C-alpha positions in Angstrom: -10.1 18.4 -59.7 -12.8 19.9 -57.9 -14.5 22.3 -60.1 -17.6 23.8 -62.1 -20.7 23.3 -60.0 -21.2 20.9 -57.1 -24.8 21.1 -55.2 -25.1 21.3 -51.6 -28.3 19.2 -51.4 -31.3 19.8 -49.3 -32.7 17.0 -47.3 -36.5 15.8 -48.0 -38.4 15.5 -45.4 -42.3 13.5 -45.1 -44.4 13.3 -41.9 -40.7 14.0 -39.8 -39.1 11.5 -41.2 -36.4 11.0 -44.3 -38.4 10.9 -47.8 -36.0 8.2 -49.7 -38.1 8.1 -52.6 -38.0 11.6 -53.2 -34.6 11.6 -52.5 -34.1 9.6 -55.3 -35.9 11.6 -57.4 -34.0 14.8 -56.4 -30.5 12.9 -56.9 -31.7 11.5 -60.3 -32.5 15.3 -61.4 -29.2 16.5 -59.8 -26.9 14.2 -61.2 -28.1 13.6 -64.4 -27.8 18.0 -64.9 -24.5 18.5 -65.8 -23.3 19.3 -62.3 -19.6 17.9 -61.5 -21.0 17.1 -57.5 -23.1 16.8 -54.4 -22.9 17.4 -51.1 -24.9 15.7 -48.7 -25.7 16.5 -45.4 -24.3 19.5 -45.4 -25.5 22.4 -43.6 -27.8 23.3 -46.4 -29.1 19.7 -46.0 -30.2 20.6 -42.3 -27.1 18.4 -40.9 -27.8 20.0 -37.7 -31.2 18.6 -37.3 -30.1 15.4 -38.5 -29.2 12.5 -36.1 -25.8 10.4 -36.7 -27.5 7.4 -38.0 -29.9 9.6 -40.3 -26.4 10.9 -41.8 -25.0 7.9 -42.5 -28.2 6.7 -44.2 -28.4 9.6 -46.5 -24.9 9.4 -47.3 -25.5 5.5 -48.4 -28.8 6.2 -50.0 -27.0 9.2 -52.2 -24.4 7.0 -52.9 -26.8 4.1 -54.1 -29.0 6.4 -56.1 -26.1 8.4 -57.8 -24.5 5.0 -59.5 -20.8 6.7 -60.1 -22.2 9.4 -62.1 -21.1 12.3 -60.3 -18.8 13.0 -57.1 -20.6 12.4 -53.9 -18.9 14.9 -51.1 -20.1 14.1 -47.2 -20.8 16.9 -45.2 -19.1 16.9 -41.9 -20.8 19.9 -39.7 -19.9 19.5 -36.1 -18.2 21.4 -33.5 -16.7 18.4 -31.4 -13.8 17.2 -33.2 -14.4 13.2 -32.5 -17.8 13.2 -33.5 -16.4 14.3 -36.9 -14.2 11.9 -36.9 -16.5 9.0 -36.3 -19.1 10.0 -39.0 -16.1 10.0 -41.5 -15.4 6.6 -40.6 -18.6 5.4 -41.1 -19.0 7.2 -44.4 -16.0 7.2 -46.1 -16.4 4.3 -48.1 -19.7 6.1 -49.8 -18.0 9.4 -50.8 -14.9 10.8 -52.6 -14.4 13.7 -50.5 -15.4 15.1 -47.2 -16.6 19.2 -46.5 -15.6 19.8 -43.0 -16.8 22.8 -41.5 -14.5 25.2 -39.2 -15.7 24.2 -35.6 -18.5 26.4 -35.1 -20.1 28.6 -32.2 -16.8 27.9 -29.5 -14.7 30.3 -31.3 -11.6 28.4 -31.5 -8.0 29.7 -31.5 -6.1 29.3 -34.7 -4.2 26.5 -33.2 -7.0 24.9 -32.0 -8.8 25.2 -35.6 -5.3 23.6 -37.2 -5.1 20.9 -34.3 -9.2 20.1 -35.6 -8.1 19.4 -39.3 -5.3 17.7 -38.5 -7.0 15.3 -37.1 -9.3 14.9 -39.7 -6.2 14.4 -42.2 -5.1 11.9 -40.2 -8.5 10.0 -39.9 -9.1 9.6 -43.4 -8.1 8.6 -46.8 -10.6 10.9 -48.8 -9.7 14.6 -49.6 -10.8 17.2 -47.3 -12.3 20.3 -48.5 -12.1 22.9 -45.6 -15.4 25.0 -45.0 -14.5 28.5 -44.5 -18.0 30.6 -43.2 -16.8 33.0 -40.5 -20.7 34.8 -40.4 -21.9 31.1 -39.6 -19.6 29.5 -37.5 -18.0 32.2 -35.5 -14.3 31.4 -36.5 -12.1 32.2 -39.2 -9.1 30.4 -40.7 -6.3 32.6 -40.8 -3.6 32.9 -43.8 -0.9 31.3 -41.6 -2.7 28.2 -40.6 -4.4 27.9 -43.9 -0.7 27.5 -45.6 -0.1 25.3 -42.7 -3.2 22.9 -43.4 -2.6 23.0 -47.1 0.9 21.0 -46.1 -1.2 18.4 -44.8 -1.6 15.5 -47.5 -5.4 14.9 -47.7 -6.4 18.9 -47.7 -7.1 19.8 -51.1 -9.6 22.4 -51.4 -11.4 24.9 -49.4 -15.1 26.3 -49.8 -14.9 30.1 -49.1 -17.6 32.1 -47.8 -15.7 34.8 -46.5 -16.4 38.2 -48.0 -12.9 39.1 -49.0 -12.7 37.9 -52.5 -8.9 39.0 -52.8 -8.4 35.1 -51.2 -9.3 33.6 -54.3 -6.3 35.2 -56.0 -3.9 35.9 -53.1 -4.3 32.8 -51.0 -4.2 30.6 -54.6 -1.1 32.0 -55.4 0.7 31.3 -52.2 -0.5 27.2 -52.0 2.7 24.8 -54.3 0.5 22.0 -54.5 -2.7 21.2 -56.7 -5.3 22.9 -54.8 -8.9 24.1 -55.6 -10.3 27.4 -54.4 -14.6 26.8 -54.2 -16.6 30.0 -53.9 -19.5 29.3 -51.3 -21.5 32.2 -51.9 -24.0 32.3 -55.0 -24.6 36.0 -55.2 -20.5 36.4 -55.5 -19.5 33.3 -57.7 -19.1 35.6 -60.9 -17.1 37.9 -59.5 -15.1 34.6 -57.4 -14.6 33.1 -61.1 -12.7 36.2 -62.0 -10.8 36.3 -59.0 -9.8 32.8 -59.5 -11.9 30.4 -58.3 -11.8 27.0 -59.8 -15.8 26.2 -59.1 -18.6 26.4 -57.1 -20.6 24.9 -53.9 -23.7 26.1 -54.2 -26.3 25.7 -51.3 -28.8 28.0 -53.3 -29.6 28.0 -56.8 -28.1 25.5 -58.0 -30.8 23.4 -56.6 -33.2 24.4 -58.7 -32.0 25.5 -61.8 -28.7 23.1 -62.1 -28.3 23.5 -65.6 -28.5 26.8 -66.2 -25.6 27.4 -63.7 -23.6 25.1 -65.5 -24.2 26.7 -68.5 -23.1 30.0 -67.0 -20.1 28.5 -65.9 -19.2 26.6 -69.5 -19.8 30.3 -70.8 -16.9 31.4 -68.8 -14.6 29.4 -68.9 -15.2 29.5 -73.2 -15.3 33.3 -72.8 -18.4 33.2 -74.4 -19.2 36.4 -72.2 -22.3 37.6 -74.0 -24.2 34.1 -73.1 -22.1 34.4 -69.8 -23.7 37.9 -69.1 -27.1 36.7 -69.8 -27.2 34.0 -67.4 -25.5 36.3 -65.0 -28.2 38.5 -65.0 -31.3 36.0 -65.3 -29.8 33.9 -62.0 -29.4 37.1 -60.0 -32.8 37.5 -58.4 -32.8 33.8 -57.5 -29.6 34.2 -55.4 -31.3 36.5 -53.4 -34.9 34.8 -53.1 -32.9 31.7 -52.1 -31.8 33.4 -48.9 -34.4 36.1 -48.2 -35.4 33.7 -45.5 -33.7 31.0 -43.3 -32.1 28.6 -45.8 -33.0 25.8 -47.0 -36.6 27.0 -47.0 -37.1 29.0 -50.2 -35.6 26.1 -51.9 -38.0 23.5 -50.2 -40.9 25.8 -51.3 -39.1 25.6 -55.0 -38.0 22.2 -55.0 -42.0 21.0 -54.1 -43.3 23.5 -56.9 -40.7 21.1 -59.6 -42.6 18.1 -58.1 -39.5 16.8 -56.4 -40.0 17.0 -52.6 -42.3 17.9 -50.3 -42.3 21.6 -48.8 -41.3 20.2 -45.4 -38.3 21.9 -43.3 -37.3 20.6 -39.6 -38.2 22.8 -36.3 -37.0 24.8 -35.7 -37.0 26.0 -39.5 -40.4 26.7 -41.1 -42.3 26.6 -44.3 -41.5 30.2 -45.9 -44.1 32.8 -45.8 -46.5 33.5 -48.8 -45.0 36.4 -50.0 -41.9 34.8 -50.3 -43.5 31.8 -52.4 -45.5 34.3 -54.6 -41.9 35.5 -55.5 -40.2 32.5 -56.3 -43.2 31.2 -58.3 -43.0 34.4 -60.6 -38.9 33.8 -60.9 -39.6 30.1 -61.9 -42.2 31.7 -64.4 -39.1 34.4 -65.9 -37.2 31.8 -66.3 -38.4 29.3 -68.2 -37.5 31.0 -71.4 -33.9 29.5 -70.7 -34.7 26.1 -69.9 
């Protein structure tokens, strides 16, 4: 089962290349925080700026550094079906699941979306998490295609980023097999949990405060609504600040302040503004009381 908090990792760079030493320290920080899994080479990891070999190298390194502590999910972020299949073949032995985005930019038809994911399903023995993010991809997995995809053996979950939260209830009730609905937007996590989501893939706040996010999730599960509400309100400003400028710029700055990685994105991304840096400094200070 895929539940709890899963963190979509950023990719640490140093002088233009991947910083494996920082990545090891960062993986340790996440793996020991209480989260249930991590996504490597997802969109938060600047996957579109990584070469094919860098993606393989990062996935292999994540497995080595993790040492089996939590689940590793390989991000498959590409609009070409065959490129996705090849990356899955090269990294399958290092991951527990794959997170596969709906083909982006080309605006595929519903039939083409089904054919794409059917090919991915048939190309691996690992479980596949559908990644539905209409605002980014320009394509939305429709209900009829979703039901058909859920009949495939290796389609086991969905990371849902649609603003329509009713999907976590209405779509879940239409699935006959074990299937996990994961929220993909930090700012609506609490609402999604109430609507039936089993967990979260966080490309934002959980990178910085994974222990607090896990504590909030556990409070919800244990019906400790006083703790849940306190953490919900305390973490809300972080959800906004992490996406105030193009992601993952804000997270990279905050993680550099925590001395885990350097503040270095790849172009066309650039370091965040001084104004946002000041706001993040204040956020970290304000949350110290909960750490």
